[in-house]
N, C-alpha and C positions, 0 to 999 in steps of 0.2 A: 455537545463547540467546535464550534466554525474551524472551518482550515488559516484563518490570519489569524486567531490565537496562537498554532501549536507552535512552538519554540524549542530549538535541540536539546535535549537533557530532560523534558517533559516525556513521565510517563503513561499508562492508565489511560489512554486516550480512546473513546470513543467518537466516534464521527457517525454521519449519513454526508453522502455523496455520490455525484452520478460519476461511471468510469465514460470519459473523453476521448481516453486512445490506450493502446497496448504496447509497449515496446517490441521488437525480435526475444525470442524466444533464444539465449545464451547456455553457452554448458560456462564456468567456475568452479576451479579447484576448490574445495570448502574442506574443512579443519575433520568434517566425514566425510569426507572424497569426490568425486564430482556429481556436483548438481546444476538444474537447471533451472534458472534467474530468468526474470523481466517486470519489467516495469507500466507499472498503468500508470497514468496520469487524473487524477482525483479531480474533480473542481463542486465548488456551493457557491454557494452567493456574496462570499467573503475572496474567492478565490482558487488556486491552485494546488497540488501538490501531489509527487510522486509515492507511490504506494508501492514495494521489494514486492511481488509473485516471488515465492517457489513450489516449484515442483507441481504440485496435486492443484494448489489454487491458482495456478495458469489458469489452466482447463474450467478452473468456474466463474471463473468473469466474462463476460464481451464488454466490448463499448456499449456502451447504452444503456449499462447496469447500476441498478440506484443499490450502495452497499452497503450493509454496515460496517465498521471497523468496532470488536471492543478488544480493549486491553492493548490498545498497540502503544509503540513506542517512535518517539524522534528524535532520527539523528545529524547532522549533516555533513553529506559530501560532496569537496569537489564546489561547495559555497550555497551548494543546492541542499536548501531543507527537505529531507525524506520521511515516510511514516512507513518501521517496518511491524509484525505481526510476530509477537515469539512464540514460543510453542504454549504456553499459555490461552496466547486470545483468539478473538475469534475473528473470521472472515464470514458474511452473510448476506449472498445475495438478495435486495428486498425487492425487487422488482428489473424486468426488462428481460 
């Protein structure tokens, strides 16, 4: 699947893309307590999307990595589509 094909509400998404940017880590209050979160910008030949990274996922990826997101879901936040990874999903670093 390509980034340009992703629409809010789509689930079980599998894509491969390059990490071109990672935001600063911030701490947020969730129903599970305080957790660290960051956003990675992914890019393929069709476009870009923001990937939400939680806790140990943040340390797994670096700018320039090619990653596979398996079983992801797409949401919209502040009119911007975002890719998330549920507990049942996977984030794999393929190269970089």
